[in-house]
MIDOSE-1310 file (N, C-alpha, C; in nm, 2 decimals, decimal comma, always signed):
residues 301
mhfg	-0,55/-0,86/-1,66/-0,67/-0,77/-1,62/-0,61/-0,64/-1,58; -0,68/-0,53/-1,62/-0,64/-0,40/-1,59/-0,63/-0,38/-1,44; -0,53/-0,31/-1,39/-0,50/-0,31/-1,24/-0,62/-0,25/-1,17; -0,67/-0,13/-1,21/-0,79/-0,07/-1,14/-0,90/-0,17/-1,13
drli	-0,94/-0,23/-1,24/-1,04/-0,33/-1,24/-1,01/-0,45/-1,15; -0,89/-0,49/-1,15/-0,85/-0,61/-1,07/-0,86/-0,58/-0,92; -0,81/-0,46/-0,88/-0,81/-0,42/-0,74/-0,95/-0,40/-0,69; -1,03/-0,33/-0,76/-1,17/-0,30/-0,72/-1,25/-0,43/-0,71
tsir	-1,23/-0,51/-0,81/-1,31/-0,64/-0,81/-1,27/-0,72/-0,69; -1,15/-0,73/-0,65/-1,10/-0,81/-0,53/-1,16/-0,74/-0,41; -1,16/-0,61/-0,40/-1,22/-0,54/-0,28/-1,37/-0,57/-0,27; -1,44/-0,56/-0,38/-1,58/-0,59/-0,37/-1,61/-0,73/-0,33
kagh	-1,52/-0,83/-0,37/-1,54/-0,97/-0,33/-1,51/-0,98/-0,18; -1,41/-0,91/-0,13/-1,37/-0,93/+0,01/-1,47/-0,86/+0,10; -1,53/-0,75/+0,05/-1,63/-0,68/+0,13/-1,57/-0,57/+0,22; -1,44/-0,54/+0,20/-1,37/-0,44/+0,27/-1,25/-0,40/+0,19
plcv	-1,19/-0,28/+0,22/-1,07/-0,23/+0,14/-0,94/-0,24/+0,22; -0,94/-0,33/+0,32/-0,82/-0,33/+0,40/-0,69/-0,38/+0,32; -0,58/-0,31/+0,34/-0,45/-0,35/+0,29/-0,36/-0,37/+0,41; -0,30/-0,48/+0,42/-0,21/-0,51/+0,54/-0,07/-0,47/+0,50
gldp	-0,02/-0,37/+0,57/+0,12/-0,33/+0,54/+0,22/-0,42/+0,61; +0,32/-0,46/+0,53/+0,42/-0,55/+0,58/+0,55/-0,47/+0,61; +0,55/-0,42/+0,73/+0,67/-0,34/+0,78/+0,74/-0,41/+0,89; +0,84/-0,49/+0,86/+0,91/-0,56/+0,97/+1,00/-0,48/+1,06
hlgq	+0,94/-0,41/+1,15/+1,02/-0,34/+1,25/+1,09/-0,45/+1,33; +1,22/-0,46/+1,32/+1,30/-0,58/+1,37/+1,28/-0,59/+1,52; +1,27/-0,48/+1,59/+1,26/-0,49/+1,74/+1,12/-0,53/+1,79; +1,03/-0,53/+1,70/+0,89/-0,57/+1,74/+0,85/-0,71/+1,69
ipal	+0,93/-0,78/+1,61/+0,90/-0,91/+1,57/+0,88/-1,00/+1,69; +0,76/-1,07/+1,70/+0,73/-1,15/+1,82/+0,84/-1,25/+1,85; +0,87/-1,27/+1,98/+0,97/-1,37/+2,02/+0,95/-1,51/+1,96; +0,83/-1,54/+1,93/+0,80/-1,67/+1,87/+0,87/-1,69/+1,74
fasd	+0,90/-1,58/+1,67/+0,97/-1,59/+1,54/+1,11/-1,53/+1,54; +1,14/-1,44/+1,64/+1,26/-1,37/+1,64/+1,38/-1,46/+1,67; +1,50/-1,41/+1,63/+1,62/-1,49/+1,64/+1,73/-1,40/+1,70; +1,79/-1,44/+1,82/+1,89/-1,36/+1,88/+1,85/-1,22/+1,90
dmnp	+1,94/-1,12/+1,86/+1,91/-0,98/+1,89/+1,85/-0,91/+1,76; +1,82/-0,99/+1,66/+1,76/-0,94/+1,53/+1,85/-0,83/+1,47; +1,98/-0,85/+1,48/+2,07/-0,76/+1,41/+2,05/-0,77/+1,26; +2,03/-0,65/+1,19/+1,99/-0,66/+1,05/+2,09/-0,73/+0,96
gapq	+2,22/-0,73/+1,00/+2,32/-0,80/+0,92/+2,34/-0,95/+0,94; +2,27/-1,00/+1,04/+2,28/-1,14/+1,07/+2,19/-1,23/+0,98; +2,24/-1,34/+0,93/+2,17/-1,42/+0,83/+2,03/-1,47/+0,89; +2,03/-1,50/+1,02/+1,91/-1,55/+1,08/+1,80/-1,45/+1,10
taea	+1,84/-1,32/+1,09/+1,73/-1,21/+1,10/+1,64/-1,22/+0,98; +1,69/-1,22/+0,86/+1,61/-1,23/+0,74/+1,52/-1,36/+0,75; +1,58/-1,47/+0,80/+1,51/-1,59/+0,81/+1,39/-1,58/+0,90; +1,41/-1,50/+1,01/+1,31/-1,48/+1,11/+1,19/-1,40/+1,05
vlaf	+1,23/-1,29/+0,98/+1,13/-1,21/+0,91/+1,05/-1,29/+0,81; +1,12/-1,37/+0,74/+1,04/-1,45/+0,64/+0,95/-1,55/+0,71; +0,99/-1,61/+0,82/+0,90/-1,70/+0,89/+0,78/-1,63/+0,95; +0,81/-1,51/+1,00/+0,70/-1,42/+1,05/+0,60/-1,39/+0,95
fnav	+0,64/-1,35/+0,83/+0,55/-1,31/+0,73/+0,48/-1,43/+0,66; +0,55/-1,54/+0,66/+0,48/-1,66/+0,61/+0,36/-1,69/+0,70; +0,38/-1,67/+0,83/+0,27/-1,69/+0,93/+0,16/-1,59/+0,91; +0,20/-1,47/+0,88/+0,10/-1,36/+0,85/+0,02/-1,39/+0,73
ldri	+0,09/-1,44/+0,62/+0,02/-1,48/+0,50/-0,08/-1,59/+0,53; -0,04/-1,69/+0,61/-0,13/-1,79/+0,65/-0,26/-1,74/+0,71; -0,25/-1,63/+0,79/-0,36/-1,58/+0,86/-0,45/-1,49/+0,77; -0,39/-1,43/+0,67/-0,47/-1,33/+0,59/-0,52/-1,39/+0,46
dgrv	-0,47/-1,51/+0,42/-0,50/-1,57/+0,30/-0,65/-1,59/+0,28; -0,71/-1,54/+0,18/-0,86/-1,55/+0,15/-0,94/-1,45/+0,23; -0,87/-1,36/+0,31/-0,94/-1,26/+0,39/-0,91/-1,12/+0,35; -0,79/-1,10/+0,29/-0,74/-0,96/+0,26/-0,70/-0,96/+0,12
pvik	-0,75/-0,86/+0,04/-0,72/-0,85/-0,10/-0,59/-0,80/-0,14; -0,52/-0,73/-0,05/-0,39/-0,67/-0,09/-0,30/-0,64/+0,02; -0,17/-0,65/+0,00/-0,07/-0,62/+0,10/+0,02/-0,51/+0,05; +0,09/-0,44/+0,14/+0,18/-0,34/+0,10/+0,32/-0,35/+0,17
pqia	+0,41/-0,42/+0,12/+0,54/-0,43/+0,18/+0,62/-0,29/+0,17; +0,68/-0,25/+0,28/+0,76/-0,13/+0,28/+0,91/-0,18/+0,26; +0,96/-0,15/+0,14/+1,09/-0,21/+0,10/+1,21/-0,17/+0,19; +1,20/-0,05/+0,25/+1,31/-0,01/+0,33/+1,35/-0,11/+0,45
ffeq	+1,24/-0,16/+0,51/+1,27/-0,26/+0,62/+1,34/-0,38/+0,57; +1,32/-0,42/+0,44/+1,39/-0,53/+0,39/+1,53/-0,50/+0,34; +1,54/-0,38/+0,28/+1,67/-0,33/+0,24/+1,77/-0,32/+0,35; +1,73/-0,29/+0,47/+1,82/-0,28/+0,58/+1,89/-0,41/+0,62
mgsr	+1,83/-0,52/+0,57/+1,89/-0,65/+0,59/+1,98/-0,70/+0,47; +2,00/-0,61/+0,38/+2,09/-0,64/+0,27/+2,03/-0,74/+0,17; +2,11/-0,82/+0,10/+2,07/-0,91/+0,00/+1,97/-1,02/+0,06; +2,00/-1,06/+0,18/+1,91/-1,16/+0,25/+1,77/-1,10/+0,27
giaa	+1,76/-0,98/+0,30/+1,63/-0,91/+0,32/+1,55/-0,91/+0,19; +1,62/-0,87/+0,08/+1,56/-0,86/-0,05/+1,52/-1,00/-0,10; +1,60/-1,10/-0,07/+1,56/-1,24/-0,11/+1,43/-1,28/-0,03; +1,42/-1,24/+0,10/+1,30/-1,27/+0,17/+1,18/-1,20/+0,11
leei	+1,20/-1,08/+0,08/+1,09/-1,00/+0,01/+1,05/-1,07/-0,12; +1,14/-1,12/-0,20/+1,11/-1,18/-0,32/+1,02/-1,30/-0,29; +1,05/-1,38/-0,19/+0,97/-1,50/-0,16/+0,83/-1,46/-0,11; +0,83/-1,35/-0,03/+0,70/-1,31/+0,03/+0,60/-1,26/-0,08
iara	+0,65/-1,18/-0,17/+0,56/-1,13/-0,28/+0,52/-1,23/-0,38; +0,62/-1,32/-0,41/+0,59/-1,43/-0,50/+0,48/-1,52/-0,44; +0,49/-1,55/-0,31/+0,38/-1,63/-0,25/+0,25/-1,56/-0,25; +0,25/-1,43/-0,21/+0,13/-1,36/-0,20/+0,06/-1,35/-0,34
rgeg	+0,13/-1,32/-0,44/+0,07/-1,31/-0,57/+0,02/-1,44/-0,62; +0,10/-1,55/-0,59/+0,06/-1,68/-0,63/-0,07/-1,72/-0,56; -0,10/-1,66/-0,45/-0,23/-1,70/-0,37/-0,34/-1,60/-0,41; -0,32/-1,51/-0,50/-0,42/-1,41/-0,54/-0,43/-1,29/-0,46
iqvi	-0,33/-1,26/-0,37/-0,32/-1,14/-0,30/-0,24/-1,04/-0,38; -0,29/-0,92/-0,40/-0,22/-0,82/-0,48/-0,12/-0,75/-0,39; -0,01/-0,71/-0,46/+0,10/-0,65/-0,39/+0,12/-0,51/-0,44; +0,11/-0,41/-0,34/+0,15/-0,27/-0,37/+0,29/-0,25/-0,30
mdak	+0,39/-0,24/-0,38/+0,53/-0,22/-0,33/+0,54/-0,07/-0,29; +0,57/-0,05/-0,16/+0,58/+0,08/-0,11/+0,73/+0,12/-0,11; +0,78/+0,18/-0,22/+0,92/+0,21/-0,24/+0,94/+0,36/-0,26; +0,83/+0,43/-0,30/+0,83/+0,58/-0,32/+0,95/+0,62/-0,41
rgdi	+0,96/+0,55/-0,52/+1,06/+0,57/-0,62/+1,03/+0,70/-0,70; +1,14/+0,76/-0,74/+1,13/+0,88/-0,83/+1,26/+0,92/-0,88; +1,28/+0,92/-1,01/+1,41/+0,96/-1,07/+1,39/+1,00/-1,21; +1,50/+1,03/-1,28/+1,49/+1,08/-1,42/+1,53/+0,97/-1,52
gsta	+1,48/+0,99/-1,64/+1,52/+0,91/-1,76/+1,54/+0,76/-1,74; +1,66/+0,72/-1,78/+1,69/+0,57/-1,78/+1,69/+0,52/-1,64; +1,72/+0,60/-1,54/+1,71/+0,55/-1,40/+1,57/+0,52/-1,36; +1,48/+0,60/-1,39/+1,33/+0,58/-1,37/+1,29/+0,45/-1,44
aaya	+1,33/+0,44/-1,56/+1,29/+0,32/-1,64/+1,35/+0,19/-1,58; +1,47/+0,20/-1,52/+1,53/+0,08/-1,45/+1,45/+0,05/-1,33; +1,41/+0,15/-1,25/+1,33/+0,12/-1,13/+1,20/+0,06/-1,17; +1,13/+0,11/-1,28/+1,01/+0,06/-1,32/+1,02/-0,09/-1,37
tsff	+1,13/-0,12/-1,44/+1,15/-0,26/-1,48/+1,17/-0,35/-1,36; +1,23/-0,30/-1,26/+1,26/-0,38/-1,14/+1,13/-0,43/-1,07; +1,02/-0,35/-1,09/+0,90/-0,39/-1,02/+0,78/-0,44/-1,11; +0,80/-0,42/-1,24/+0,69/-0,45/-1,33/+0,72/-0,55/-1,44
aega	+0,84/-0,56/-1,48/+0,88/-0,64/-1,60/+0,85/-0,79/-1,57; +0,80/-0,86/-1,68/+0,78/-1,00/-1,66/+0,91/-1,07/-1,62; +0,90/-1,15/-1,52/+1,02/-1,22/-1,47/+1,10/-1,15/-1,37; +1,07/-1,02/-1,34/+1,14/-0,95/-1,24/+1,12/-1,01/-1,10
plks	+1,23/-1,03/-1,03/+1,22/-1,09/-0,90/+1,13/-1,02/-0,80; +1,12/-0,89/-0,81/+1,03/-0,81/-0,72/+0,90/-0,77/-0,79; +0,86/-0,84/-0,89/+0,74/-0,81/-0,97/+0,62/-0,79/-0,87; +0,56/-0,67/-0,89/+0,45/-0,63/-0,80/+0,33/-0,59/-0,89
dalt	+0,22/-0,57/-0,82/+0,10/-0,52/-0,89/+0,10/-0,37/-0,90; +0,15/-0,30/-0,81/+0,16/-0,16/-0,81/+0,28/-0,11/-0,73; +0,31/+0,02/-0,75/+0,43/+0,08/-0,68/+0,39/+0,22/-0,64; +0,44/+0,26/-0,52/+0,43/+0,40/-0,48/+0,54/+0,48/-0,55
inpy	+0,51/+0,60/-0,60/+0,61/+0,68/-0,67/+0,60/+0,83/-0,62; +0,72/+0,90/-0,63/+0,73/+1,03/-0,59/+0,73/+1,13/-0,71; +0,64/+1,23/-0,71/+0,63/+1,31/-0,83/+0,71/+1,43/-0,83; +0,79/+1,46/-0,73/+0,85/+1,59/-0,71/+0,97/+1,62/-0,80
lgmd	+1,01/+1,53/-0,89/+1,11/+1,56/-0,99/+1,04/+1,60/-1,12; +0,91/+1,60/-1,13/+0,84/+1,65/-1,25/+0,76/+1,54/-1,32; +0,67/+1,58/-1,40/+0,58/+1,48/-1,46/+0,65/+1,39/-1,56; +0,76/+1,44/-1,62/+0,83/+1,35/-1,72/+0,89/+1,23/-1,65
tlep	+0,92/+1,25/-1,52/+0,98/+1,13/-1,44/+0,88/+1,03/-1,41; +0,75/+1,06/-1,42/+0,64/+0,96/-1,39/+0,62/+0,87/-1,51; +0,65/+0,92/-1,63/+0,61/+0,85/-1,76/+0,67/+0,71/-1,76; +0,80/+0,69/-1,73/+0,85/+0,55/-1,74/+0,78/+0,45/-1,65
fvtt	+0,74/+0,50/-1,53/+0,67/+0,42/-1,43/+0,53/+0,39/-1,49; +0,46/+0,49/-1,53/+0,32/+0,47/-1,58/+0,32/+0,38/-1,70; +0,41/+0,40/-1,80/+0,41/+0,32/-1,92/+0,45/+0,17/-1,89; +0,55/+0,15/-1,81/+0,60/+0,02/-1,78/+0,49/-0,06/-1,70
atdn	+0,43/+0,02/-1,60/+0,33/-0,05/-1,52/+0,21/-0,09/-1,61; +0,15/+0,00/-1,68/+0,03/-0,03/-1,76/+0,06/-0,13/-1,87; +0,18/-0,13/-1,93/+0,22/-0,23/-2,03/+0,22/-0,37/-1,97; +0,24/-0,38/-1,84/+0,24/-0,51/-1,77/+0,13/-0,54/-1,68
gggv	+0,02/-0,46/-1,70/-0,10/-0,49/-1,62/-0,09/-0,43/-1,48; +0,00/-0,34/-1,45/+0,02/-0,29/-1,32/-0,04/-0,15/-1,30; -0,01/-0,09/-1,18/-0,05/+0,05/-1,15/+0,05/+0,12/-1,07; +0,03/+0,25/-1,05/+0,11/+0,33/-0,96/+0,03/+0,41/-0,87
fvlv	+0,08/+0,44/-0,75/+0,02/+0,53/-0,66/+0,12/+0,65/-0,63; +0,07/+0,77/-0,68/+0,16/+0,89/-0,67/+0,14/+0,96/-0,54; +0,24/+1,00/-0,47/+0,23/+1,07/-0,34/+0,17/+1,21/-0,37; +0,06/+1,24/-0,30/-0,01/+1,36/-0,32/-0,02/+1,43/-0,18
ktsn	-0,09/+1,37/-0,09/-0,10/+1,43/+0,05/-0,07/+1,32/+0,15; +0,05/+1,31/+0,20/+0,09/+1,20/+0,29/+0,04/+1,22/+0,43; +0,04/+1,11/+0,51/-0,02/+1,11/+0,64/+0,07/+1,17/+0,75; +0,19/+1,20/+0,73/+0,28/+1,24/+0,83/+0,26/+1,39/+0,87
pgsa	+0,28/+1,43/+1,00/+0,25/+1,57/+1,04/+0,33/+1,67/+0,95; +0,45/+1,64/+0,91/+0,53/+1,74/+0,84/+0,50/+1,75/+0,69; +0,39/+1,68/+0,64/+0,36/+1,69/+0,50/+0,32/+1,83/+0,46; +0,27/+1,91/+0,56/+0,23/+2,05/+0,52/+0,35/+2,14/+0,49
dfqn	+0,47/+2,10/+0,53/+0,59/+2,18/+0,51/+0,60/+2,22/+0,36; +0,57/+2,12/+0,27/+0,58/+2,15/+0,13/+0,45/+2,13/+0,06; +0,38/+2,02/+0,10/+0,26/+1,99/+0,02/+0,15/+2,09/+0,03; +0,15/+2,17/+0,14/+0,05/+2,28/+0,16/+0,09/+2,42/+0,12
lkvd	+0,21/+2,43/+0,06/+0,26/+2,56/+0,01/+0,17/+2,60/-0,11; +0,15/+2,73/-0,11/+0,06/+2,79/-0,22/+0,14/+2,80/-0,35; +0,09/+2,75/-0,46/+0,15/+2,76/-0,59/+0,04/+2,80/-0,69; +0,05/+2,92/-0,75/-0,06/+2,97/-0,84/-0,20/+2,95/-0,79
nrml	-0,22/+3,00/-0,67/-0,35/+3,01/-0,60/-0,40/+2,87/-0,56; -0,31/+2,77/-0,57/-0,35/+2,63/-0,52/-0,24/+2,59/-0,42; -0,27/+2,49/-0,34/-0,17/+2,43/-0,26/-0,09/+2,33/-0,35; +0,03/+2,30/-0,32/+0,11/+2,22/-0,40/+0,05/+2,08/-0,42
yqav	-0,01/+2,02/-0,31/-0,07/+1,89/-0,33/-0,19/+1,90/-0,43; -0,26/+2,01/-0,43/-0,37/+2,03/-0,53/-0,31/+2,03/-0,67; -0,20/+2,10/-0,69/-0,14/+2,11/-0,82/-0,10/+1,97/-0,87; -0,04/+1,90/-0,78/+0,00/+1,76/-0,82/-0,12/+1,68/-0,85
adkv	-0,22/+1,69/-0,77/-0,35/+1,61/-0,80/-0,40/+1,64/-0,93; -0,41/+1,77/-0,97/-0,46/+1,81/-1,10/-0,38/+1,75/-1,21; -0,25/+1,76/-1,20/-0,16/+1,71/-1,31/-0,18/+1,56/-1,32; -0,18/+1,48/-1,21/-0,19/+1,34/-1,21/-0,33/+1,30/-1,26
sdva	-0,43/+1,38/-1,23/-0,57/+1,35/-1,28/-0,58/+1,34/-1,43; -0,50/+1,43/-1,49/-0,50/+1,43/-1,64/-0,45/+1,30/-1,70; -0,35/+1,24/-1,63/-0,30/+1,12/-1,67/-0,39/+1,00/-1,63; -0,45/+1,01/-1,51/-0,53/+0,90/-1,46/-0,65/+0,88/-1,55
rthk	-0,71/+0,98/-1,60/-0,84/+0,96/-1,67/-0,82/+0,89/-1,81; -0,69/+0,89/-1,85/-0,66/+0,82/-1,98/-0,63/+0,67/-1,96; -0,64/+0,62/-1,83/-0,60/+0,49/-1,80/-0,71/+0,42/-1,72; -0,84/+0,45/-1,75/-0,95/+0,39/-1,68/-0,97/+0,25/-1,72
gpet	-1,02/+0,17/-1,63/-1,04/+0,03/-1,66/-1,17/+0,01/-1,73; -1,18/-0,08/-1,82/-1,30/-0,10/-1,90/-1,42/-0,16/-1,83; -1,39/-0,23/-1,71/-1,50/-0,29/-1,64/-1,55/-0,21/-1,53; -1,47/-0,14/-1,45/-1,51/-0,07/-1,33/-1,50/+0,08/-1,35
gwss	-1,42/+0,13/-1,45/-1,40/+0,27/-1,47/-1,30/+0,33/-1,38; -1,24/+0,25/-1,29/-1,13/+0,30/-1,20/-1,00/+0,30/-1,28; -0,92/+0,40/-1,25/-0,79/+0,41/-1,32/-0,68/+0,32/-1,26; -0,58/+0,29/-1,34/-0,47/+0,22/-1,29/-0,37/+0,32/-1,23
igvv	-0,39/+0,44/-1,24/-0,31/+0,55/-1,18/-0,37/+0,60/-1,06; -0,32/+0,57/-0,94/-0,37/+0,61/-0,82/-0,29/+0,72/-0,75; -0,33/+0,76/-0,63/-0,26/+0,85/-0,55/-0,26/+0,81/-0,40; -0,17/+0,87/-0,32/-0,16/+0,85/-0,18/-0,22/+0,97/-0,11
agat	-0,32/+0,95/-0,02/-0,38/+1,06/+0,06/-0,41/+1,00/+0,19; -0,35/+1,05/+0,30/-0,36/+1,00/+0,43/-0,49/+1,01/+0,50; -0,53/+0,92/+0,59/-0,65/+0,92/+0,67/-0,65/+1,03/+0,77; -0,53/+1,08/+0,80/-0,51/+1,19/+0,90/-0,55/+1,32/+0,84
ypke	-0,58/+1,33/+0,72/-0,62/+1,46/+0,65/-0,75/+1,44/+0,57; -0,86/+1,41/+0,64/-0,98/+1,37/+0,57/-1,04/+1,49/+0,48; -1,02/+1,61/+0,52/-1,07/+1,72/+0,44/-1,00/+1,73/+0,31; -0,87/+1,71/+0,32/-0,78/+1,72/+0,19/-0,82/+1,60/+0,10
aidi	-0,85/+1,48/+0,17/-0,88/+1,36/+0,09/-1,01/+1,39/+0,01; -1,11/+1,46/+0,07/-1,23/+1,49/+0,00/-1,20/+1,58/-0,12; -1,11/+1,68/-0,10/-1,07/+1,77/-0,20/-1,01/+1,70/-0,32; -0,92/+1,60/-0,28/-0,85/+1,52/-0,38/-0,95/+1,44/-0,46
rerm	-1,05/+1,38/-0,40/-1,15/+1,30/-0,47/-1,22/+1,39/-0,57; -1,26/+1,51/-0,53/-1,33/+1,60/-0,62/-1,25/+1,63/-0,75; -1,12/+1,64/-0,73/-1,03/+1,67/-0,84/-1,00/+1,54/-0,92; -1,02/+1,43/-0,86/-0,97/+1,30/-0,93/-1,08/+1,20/-0,91
petl	-1,19/+1,21/-0,99/-1,31/+1,12/-0,96/-1,29/+0,98/-1,00; -1,19/+0,95/-1,09/-1,17/+0,81/-1,14/-1,05/+0,75/-1,07; -0,98/+0,81/-0,98/-0,85/+0,77/-0,93/-0,86/+0,69/-0,80; -0,80/+0,58/-0,80/-0,79/+0,50/-0,67/-0,70/+0,57/-0,57
ilvp	-0,74/+0,57/-0,45/-0,66/+0,63/-0,34/-0,61/+0,53/-0,24; -0,48/+0,53/-0,22/-0,41/+0,45/-0,12/-0,41/+0,54/+0,01; -0,48/+0,49/+0,11/-0,50/+0,57/+0,24/-0,41/+0,51/+0,35; -0,30/+0,57/+0,38/-0,23/+0,54/+0,50/-0,28/+0,62/+0,62
gyga	-0,23/+0,58/+0,74/-0,27/+0,66/+0,86/-0,39/+0,61/+0,94; -0,45/+0,50/+0,89/-0,56/+0,43/+0,97/-0,50/+0,35/+1,08; -0,56/+0,35/+1,19/-0,52/+0,26/+1,30/-0,42/+0,32/+1,39; -0,30/+0,26/+1,39/-0,19/+0,31/+1,48/-0,15/+0,45/+1,46
qggs	-0,17/+0,51/+1,34/-0,14/+0,65/+1,32/-0,25/+0,75/+1,36; -0,37/+0,69/+1,40/-0,47/+0,77/+1,46/-0,59/+0,80/+1,37; -0,59/+0,76/+1,24/-0,71/+0,78/+1,16/-0,81/+0,68/+1,18; -0,94/+0,72/+1,19/-1,05/+0,63/+1,21/-1,10/+0,56/+1,08
akea	-1,18/+0,46/+1,08/-1,23/+0,40/+0,96/-1,31/+0,50/+0,88; -1,39/+0,58/+0,95/-1,48/+0,67/+0,88/-1,39/+0,78/+0,81; -1,29/+0,82/+0,88/-1,20/+0,92/+0,82/-1,12/+0,86/+0,70; -1,09/+0,73/+0,71/-1,01/+0,67/+0,61/-1,09/+0,66/+0,48
lqsf	-1,23/+0,65/+0,49/-1,31/+0,63/+0,37/-1,38/+0,76/+0,33; -1,33/+0,87/+0,38/-1,39/+1,00/+0,34/-1,39/+1,03/+0,19; -1,29/+0,98/+0,13/-1,27/+1,01/-0,02/-1,34/+0,90/-0,10; -1,40/+0,80/-0,04/-1,47/+0,69/-0,12/-1,60/+0,74/-0,17
ipgp	-1,65/+0,67/-0,27/-1,78/+0,71/-0,33/-1,87/+0,58/-0,35; -2,00/+0,60/-0,36/-2,09/+0,48/-0,37/-2,05/+0,40/-0,49; -2,05/+0,27/-0,47/-2,03/+0,17/-0,58/-2,14/+0,06/-0,56; -2,13/-0,04/-0,65/-2,23/-0,15/-0,64/-2,23/-0,23/-0,51
egle	-2,12/-0,23/-0,44/-2,11/-0,31/-0,32/-2,09/-0,23/-0,19; -2,11/-0,09/-0,21/-2,09/+0,00/-0,10/-1,99/+0,10/-0,14; -1,93/+0,18/-0,04/-1,84/+0,28/-0,08/-1,71/+0,22/-0,13; -1,65/+0,28/-0,23/-1,53/+0,23/-0,29/-1,45/+0,34/-0,35
ggvv	-1,32/+0,31/-0,39/-1,24/+0,41/-0,44/-1,09/+0,40/-0,40; -1,05/+0,28/-0,34/-0,92/+0,27/-0,30/-0,90/+0,16/-0,20; -0,78/+0,17/-0,13/-0,75/+0,07/-0,02/-0,70/+0,15/+0,10; -0,72/+0,09/+0,22/-0,69/+0,15/+0,34/-0,58/+0,07/+0,41
nssr	-0,46/+0,12/+0,43/-0,35/+0,05/+0,49/-0,35/+0,05/+0,64; -0,32/-0,07/+0,70/-0,29/-0,08/+0,84/-0,17/-0,17/+0,85; -0,06/-0,12/+0,92/+0,06/-0,20/+0,94/+0,08/-0,25/+1,08; +0,13/-0,16/+1,17/+0,16/-0,19/+1,31/+0,04/-0,24/+1,38
gilf	-0,08/-0,18/+1,36/-0,20/-0,21/+1,44/-0,24/-0,36/+1,42; -0,20/-0,42/+1,31/-0,23/-0,56/+1,28/-0,11/-0,65/+1,31; +0,00/-0,61/+1,26/+0,12/-0,69/+1,28/+0,17/-0,71/+1,42; +0,15/-0,60/+1,50/+0,21/-0,61/+1,64/+0,11/-0,57/+1,74
paga	+0,00/-0,65/+1,76/-0,10/-0,62/+1,86/-0,04/-0,63/+2,00; -0,10/-0,56/+2,09/-0,06/-0,56/+2,23/-0,06/-0,71/+2,28; +0,05/-0,75/+2,35/+0,06/-0,88/+2,40/+0,13/-0,98/+2,31; +0,15/-0,95/+2,19/+0,20/-1,05/+2,09/+0,35/-1,07/+2,11
qeas	+0,42/-0,98/+2,17/+0,56/-0,99/+2,17/+0,61/-1,12/+2,24; +0,55/-1,16/+2,35/+0,59/-1,27/+2,42/+0,49/-1,39/+2,42; +0,40/-1,38/+2,32/+0,29/-1,48/+2,31/+0,34/-1,62/+2,26; +0,27/-1,72/+2,30/+0,29/-1,85/+2,24/+0,23/-1,85/+2,10
aaew	+0,25/-1,96/+2,03/+0,20/-1,97/+1,89/+0,04/-1,95/+1,89; -0,03/-2,03/+1,98/-0,17/-2,02/+1,98/-0,22/-1,88/+2,02; -0,15/-1,82/+2,12/-0,18/-1,69/+2,17/-0,16/-1,58/+2,06; -0,05/-1,60/+1,99/-0,02/-1,50/+1,88/-0,12/-1,51/+1,77
ealf	-0,16/-1,63/+1,73/-0,27/-1,64/+1,63/-0,39/-1,57/+1,67; -0,43/-1,59/+1,80/-0,56/-1,53/+1,85/-0,55/-1,38/+1,85; -0,43/-1,33/+1,90/-0,42/-1,18/+1,90/-0,41/-1,12/+1,76; -0,34/-1,19/+1,67/-0,34/-1,14/+1,53/-0,48/-1,14/+1,47
deal	-0,55/-1,25/+1,49/-0,68/-1,26/+1,43/-0,78/-1,16/+1,48; -0,76/-1,13/+1,61/-0,85/-1,03/+1,68/-0,82/-0,89/+1,61; -0,69/-0,85/+1,60/-0,66/-0,73/+1,54/-0,71/-0,72/+1,39; -0,69/-0,83/+1,32/-0,73/-0,83/+1,18/-0,88/-0,82/+1,17
nkai	-0,95/-0,90/+1,25/-1,10/-0,90/+1,24/-1,15/-0,76/+1,28; -1,09/-0,69/+1,37/-1,13/-0,56/+1,41/-1,12/-0,46/+1,29; -1,01/-0,47/+1,23/-0,99/-0,38/+1,11/-1,09/-0,41/+1,00; -1,10/-0,54/+0,97/-1,20/-0,58/+0,86/-1,34/-0,54/+0,90
delg	-1,38/-0,56/+1,02/-1,52/-0,52/+1,06/-1,54/-0,37/+1,05; -1,44/-0,29/+1,11/-1,45/-0,15/+1,11/-1,46/-0,09/+0,96; -1,37/-0,14/+0,88/-1,37/-0,09/+0,74/-1,49/-0,14/+0,66; -1,53/-0,27/+0,69/-1,65/-0,32/+0,62/-1,77/-0,24/+0,66
damq	-1,79/-0,21/+0,78/-1,90/-0,13/+0,83/-1,90/+0,01/+0,77; -1,78/+0,07/+0,77/-1,77/+0,21/+0,71/-1,80/+0,20/+0,56; -1,76/+0,09/+0,49/-1,78/+0,08/+0,35/-1,93/+0,08/+0,32; -2,01/+0,03/+0,41/-2,16/+0,02/+0,39/-2,23/+0,15/+0,44
g	-2,15/+0,25/+0,48/-2,20/+0,38/+0,51/-2,26/+0,38/+0,65
């Protein structure tokens, strides 16, 4: 099934666009799962992270349509971390949870093609449904990602206006009477409109636009009417549910047009660090339910 159709269909079914980010900050893993000092090079650290995320998947199964692992947190643990990530994404996809791999890849020629193969090819250990990519080496560097993704039923999310405060340093620079992020959005929009899904009309080519910049997100939506938007910055980074959905448009089940990511606000709620198993489950569920309810209400306008 076409990625844009698959993602939007799962969001409509769930009733909310929440994406749970899997960012294993080693110092914040609850003591219930942690091992020793959580040194990234220790074998038991990757085992602890895997146990933690298996518990997370237990809590979100059937409730959340998509997850977004941040690969850097797994890479810091070396081969054991990547092996843990392989298990996590294989389990999630096997349970019908879609996986957006947050790797922000971007390179030229055969190197870009190798990156794309790593995340999209049939049988790839890190096979994902979508991948975040960096456009700043030029449009030709996006082509291997777009082609390999769409050939394998996947999608990409291109960085356009990120949620960090320093994004304005480059993304808001003026280029030919437009800001740089607007120029990128216009270029990517030309590609996105040729990859629309036959069922929903949403493209498999998406972009990243943070909840911390709602006005810019509205501008991006006007430039890219068929494009899915991955929205970071909701929750712990300060963006509200209403701001996160600023770029969404009316659909058959409410506002739609992308996914809204929350990582720390759900993974590490206050009090979870020293909680018992039952206490941790209750705290996690409370944080998860809060995000689902906020975004579900915002989705209904």
